[in-house]
C-alpha positions in Angstrom: -30.6 13.2 -21.1 -28.9 14.1 -17.8 -28.5 10.4 -16.8 -26.4 9.7 -19.9 -24.1 12.6 -19.2 -23.8 11.6 -15.6 -22.8 8.0 -16.7 -20.3 9.4 -19.1 -18.8 11.6 -16.4 -18.6 8.7 -14.0 -16.7 6.6 -16.7 -14.3 9.5 -17.3 -13.7 9.8 -13.6 -13.1 6.1 -13.2 -10.6 6.2 -16.1 -8.8 9.1 -14.3 -8.8 7.2 -11.0 -7.3 4.2 -12.7 -4.5 6.5 -14.0 -3.9 7.7 -10.5 -3.8 4.1 -9.1 -1.5 3.0 -11.9 0.8 5.9 -11.2 0.9 4.9 -7.5 1.7 1.3 -8.5 4.6 2.5 -10.7 6.0 5.3 -8.7 5.3 4.1 -5.1 9.0 4.7 -4.1 8.9 8.4 -5.2 7.6 11.2 -3.1 3.9 11.3 -3.9 1.1 13.3 -2.2 -2.6 13.6 -2.9 -2.2 17.1 -4.3 0.4 16.1 -6.8 -1.6 13.0 -7.9 -4.7 15.2 -8.2 -2.9 17.8 -10.4 -1.9 15.0 -12.7 -5.5 14.3 -13.5 -6.8 17.9 -13.2 -8.8 17.3 -10.0 -8.7 18.9 -6.6 -7.1 16.9 -3.8 -10.4 16.6 -1.9 -12.3 15.5 -5.0 -9.7 12.9 -5.8 -9.6 11.6 -2.3 -13.4 11.2 -2.1 -13.7 9.6 -5.6 -10.8 7.3 -5.0 -12.3 6.1 -1.7 -15.6 5.5 -3.4 -14.0 3.5 -6.2 -11.4 1.5 -4.3 -12.5 1.5 -0.7 -9.5 3.4 0.7 -7.8 6.8 0.4 -5.0 7.4 -2.1 -2.6 7.7 0.8 -3.7 4.4 2.3 -3.3 2.7 -1.1 0.2 4.1 -1.5 1.2 2.9 1.9 -0.1 -0.5 1.2 1.9 -0.7 -2.0 5.0 0.4 -0.1 4.4 -2.2 2.6 3.9 -4.9 0.0 7.3 -4.0 -1.6 8.9 -3.8 1.9 7.7 -7.3 2.7 9.3 -8.6 -0.4 12.6 -6.8 0.4 12.6 -8.0 4.0 12.0 -11.6 2.9 15.2 -11.4 0.9 17.0 -10.7 4.1 19.9 -8.7 2.6 18.7 -5.2 3.7 18.2 -3.6 7.1 14.8 -2.4 8.1 16.0 1.2 7.8 17.3 0.6 4.2 14.0 -1.0 3.2 12.1 1.9 4.7 13.9 4.4 2.5 14.0 2.1 -0.5 10.2 1.9 -0.7 9.8 5.7 -0.5 9.1 6.3 3.2 10.9 9.2 4.8 10.1 8.3 8.5 11.2 5.0 10.0 8.6 5.5 12.8 5.7 6.0 10.4 6.9 3.1 8.2 7.1 0.7 11.2 3.8 1.8 12.6 2.0 1.3 9.3 3.8 -2.0 8.6 2.8 -3.3 12.0 -0.9 -2.2 11.4 -1.0 -4.0 8.1 1.1 -7.1 8.7 0.6 -7.7 12.4 4.2 -7.6 13.5 7.0 -5.0 13.3 9.3 -5.1 10.3 12.2 -6.5 12.2 10.1 -9.4 13.6 8.7 -10.0 10.1 12.2 -10.2 8.6 13.2 -12.9 11.1 10.0 -14.9 10.8 9.9 -14.7 7.0 13.4 -16.1 6.6 12.3 -19.4 8.0 8.6 -19.6 7.1 8.8 -18.7 3.4 12.2 -20.3 2.7 12.0 -22.4 -0.5 8.4 -21.3 -1.3 7.9 -20.1 -4.9 7.8 -16.3 -5.2 4.3 -16.1 -6.6 2.9 -18.2 -3.7 5.0 -16.4 -1.0 3.6 -13.1 -2.3 0.0 -14.4 -2.0 0.5 -15.9 1.4 2.3 -12.9 2.9 0.1 -10.1 1.3 -0.7 -7.3 3.8 -4.2 -6.9 5.0 -6.1 -4.0 3.5 -9.0 -1.9 4.8 -8.6 -3.3 8.3 -6.0 -3.8 10.9 -4.2 -7.1 11.2 -5.6 -9.3 14.0 -3.7 -9.0 17.3 -1.4 -11.9 17.9 -2.9 -14.5 20.2 -1.6 -14.5 23.8 0.4 -17.6 24.7 0.0 -17.1 28.5 -2.6 -19.8 29.0 
């Protein structure tokens, strides 16, 4: 009897976690923190963080930052906004944190990405360019190879 209620609770928790993930996807540019997300689904911040990591392999904060970086990449590819404007547009309040996280996920700083993306992805269909340029999750980007051979 206990196994059935455990399974039901797990399904309820997964539904709540999907609501949190969907909220992050929708509201990535708004100020979001784990406590606010947890309140929205009547969980504690610690419980939400643990369950989210178990379900999705990363913390809610990491997922939020990945969403923000994905959107920033798209805005930087357009080329009509400065890195600072992109940082604030995607909901980051610190240019330093934004640049650090961007570099960790993408492998190059946002300013370098903006310059490279202008040439490399020019003329590529949007759907394909999003797939090709998607940030790396759950691990850092590989270090650029040294050309000092």
